[in-house]
C-alpha positions as CSV (number, residue, x, y, z in Angstrom):
1,X,85.2,118.6,74.6
2,X,83.4,119.9,77.4
3,X,84.9,121.1,80.9
4,X,83.7,122.4,84.1
5,X,84.7,126.1,84.8
6,X,84.0,127.9,88.0
7,X,82.4,125.0,89.8
8,X,82.4,124.2,93.4
9,X,84.0,120.7,93.7
10,X,84.0,120.2,97.4
11,X,83.2,121.8,100.7
12,X,85.2,121.1,103.8
13,X,83.9,122.2,107.3
14,X,84.1,121.8,111.0
15,X,80.6,123.3,111.1
16,X,78.2,121.1,109.1
17,X,75.2,123.4,110.0
18,X,76.7,126.1,107.5
19,X,77.1,123.9,104.4
20,X,75.2,124.5,101.3
21,X,73.4,121.6,99.6
22,X,74.4,120.2,96.4
23,X,78.1,119.9,96.9
24,X,80.3,117.0,98.1
25,X,80.8,117.8,101.8
26,X,83.6,116.6,104.2
27,X,82.8,117.0,107.9
28,X,86.0,117.3,110.0
29,X,86.5,117.2,113.8
30,X,88.9,120.1,114.1
31,X,90.8,122.8,112.2
32,X,94.0,120.5,111.7
33,X,92.0,117.8,110.0
34,X,90.2,120.4,107.9
35,X,93.4,121.8,106.7
36,X,94.7,118.3,105.9
37,X,91.6,117.1,104.0
38,X,91.6,120.4,102.1
39,X,95.1,120.1,101.0
40,X,94.7,116.5,99.9
41,X,91.5,117.1,97.9
42,X,93.1,120.4,96.4
43,X,95.7,118.2,94.8
44,X,93.3,115.1,94.0
45,X,90.7,117.3,92.4
46,X,93.2,119.7,90.7
47,X,91.3,122.6,92.0
48,X,92.0,125.7,94.2
49,X,91.1,125.8,97.8
50,X,89.6,129.0,99.2
51,X,88.9,129.8,102.9
52,X,85.5,131.1,103.3
53,X,85.5,131.2,107.1
54,X,87.6,129.7,109.9
55,X,85.1,126.8,109.7
56,X,84.8,126.3,106.0
57,X,87.0,125.8,102.8
58,X,85.6,125.3,99.3
59,X,87.5,123.8,96.4
60,X,86.7,125.2,93.1
61,X,87.7,124.7,89.4
62,X,88.6,128.0,87.8
């Protein structure tokens, strides 16, 4: 059985200009929406959310 380890599952941002390519990206209108989407995706994807900047979160699988 294979599994994903240390993998970026999603990027959530209010600034799409700073998003890396190759990941699922969720663009949000403001910080409140970004935090809500991040919390929901963290639970759905069974990952851990990390804030990289005030404008960007990543959800990773450890």
